[in-house]
C-alpha positions in Angstrom: 0.1 0.2 0.1 2.8 2.3 0.9 4.3 2.0 -2.3 0.8 2.7 -4.2 0.8 6.1 -2.3 4.2 6.6 -3.5 3.6 5.8 -7.3 0.6 8.3 -6.9 1.8 10.7 -5.1 4.5 10.4 -8.6 1.8 10.6 -10.6 0.9 13.7 -9.2 4.2 15.3 -10.0 3.8 13.9 -13.8 0.8 15.7 -14.4 1.9 18.9 -12.9 5.2 18.7 -15.0 2.6 18.2 -17.9 0.8 20.9 -17.4 3.5 23.3 -17.1 5.5 22.1 -19.8 2.9 21.2 -22.5 3.6 25.0 -24.6 7.1 23.7 -24.7 6.0 20.0 -26.4 3.6 22.1 -28.3 5.4 24.3 -30.1 8.0 21.5 -31.0 5.0 19.1 -32.5 4.0 22.8 -33.8 6.9 22.0 -36.0 5.9 19.3 -37.5 2.2 20.1 -37.8 1.3 23.4 -38.0 -1.6 24.8 -35.6 -3.4 27.4 -36.8 -4.8 30.4 -35.3 -8.2 30.1 -36.1 -8.5 26.4 -35.5 -10.9 24.5 -33.1 -13.8 26.4 -32.0 -11.7 29.5 -32.9 -9.7 29.3 -29.6 -5.9 31.3 -29.8 -2.9 29.3 -30.8 -1.4 29.5 -27.5 -4.3 27.5 -26.2 -3.7 25.0 -29.0 0.2 24.8 -28.8 -1.0 23.7 -24.9 -4.0 21.1 -25.7 -1.6 19.7 -28.1 1.5 19.7 -25.8 -0.5 18.2 -23.1 -0.4 14.6 -24.0 3.6 14.7 -25.4 4.3 15.8 -22.1 2.4 13.7 -20.0 3.9 10.8 -22.0 7.6 12.0 -21.7 7.2 12.6 -18.1 5.8 9.7 -17.1 7.8 7.3 -18.9 11.2 8.9 -17.2 10.1 9.8 -14.0 8.8 6.4 -13.6 11.4 4.7 -14.8 13.6 6.5 -12.4 11.8 6.9 -9.3 8.7 4.5 -9.4 8.3 2.1 -6.7 7.3 -1.4 -7.0 6.5 -2.8 -11.2 7.4 -0.1 -13.0 6.7 -1.4 -16.4 3.1 -2.1 -15.1 2.4 2.0 -13.8 4.1 3.1 -17.2 2.0 0.5 -19.5 -1.7 1.2 -17.6 -0.7 5.4 -17.5 -0.1 5.2 -21.3 -3.1 3.5 -22.1 -4.9 7.2 -22.8 -2.4 9.1 -24.6 -1.9 6.3 -26.9 -6.5 6.0 -27.4 -5.8 9.7 -28.2 -3.1 9.8 -30.9 -4.6 6.7 -32.2 -8.3 8.0 -32.5 -7.4 11.4 -33.4 -3.7 12.0 -34.9 -2.6 8.3 -36.0 -0.5 9.9 -38.9 1.9 11.5 -36.2 1.9 8.3 -34.3 5.8 8.1 -34.7 6.3 11.8 -32.7 5.0 10.2 -29.4 6.7 6.5 -29.7 10.1 8.6 -30.2 9.5 10.9 -27.5 8.5 7.4 -25.2 12.2 6.0 -26.5 14.2 9.3 -26.0 12.6 9.2 -22.3 13.3 6.0 -21.7 17.2 5.8 -23.1 17.2 9.0 -20.2 15.8 7.0 -17.6 18.2 4.2 -17.9 21.0 6.2 -18.4 20.2 8.0 -14.9 19.8 4.8 -13.3 23.0 3.6 -14.8 24.7 6.6 -13.7 23.2 6.1 -9.8 24.0 2.2 -10.1 27.8 3.4 -10.6 27.7 5.8 -7.6 26.4 3.7 -5.4 28.6 2.4 -2.7 28.9 -1.4 -2.8 27.7 -3.4 0.3 31.2 -4.8 1.5 31.2 -8.2 3.1 31.5 -7.8 7.2 34.6 -9.2 8.7 33.4 -11.4 12.2 36.4 -11.9 14.0 
């Protein structure tokens, strides 16, 4: 139960980071598929970049933070939490499905590199000498 609560807290952190970095991810996506200023219901370009960037940021931070800081079964949590954005892209934008896949691979590799660096700097358990 303790690991579950820690992972829920980590999910809240992922959602907050996704919220605050969504415009940056949206501007990155704008280079591949430009968003018009008078798009859906006449909303502005900044809002459309936020809306488009939110799932990208969510995918990146879910894979990255759960890959580095997750407690318990990392793959299970990542798999369950990525179902909504995968359905989002399959239904609304299946033409650009390769972009979140590439972003997920980048996040996965960064998480593995950080785990590797952390494991290299951990002090090894030395056997106790009993006299």
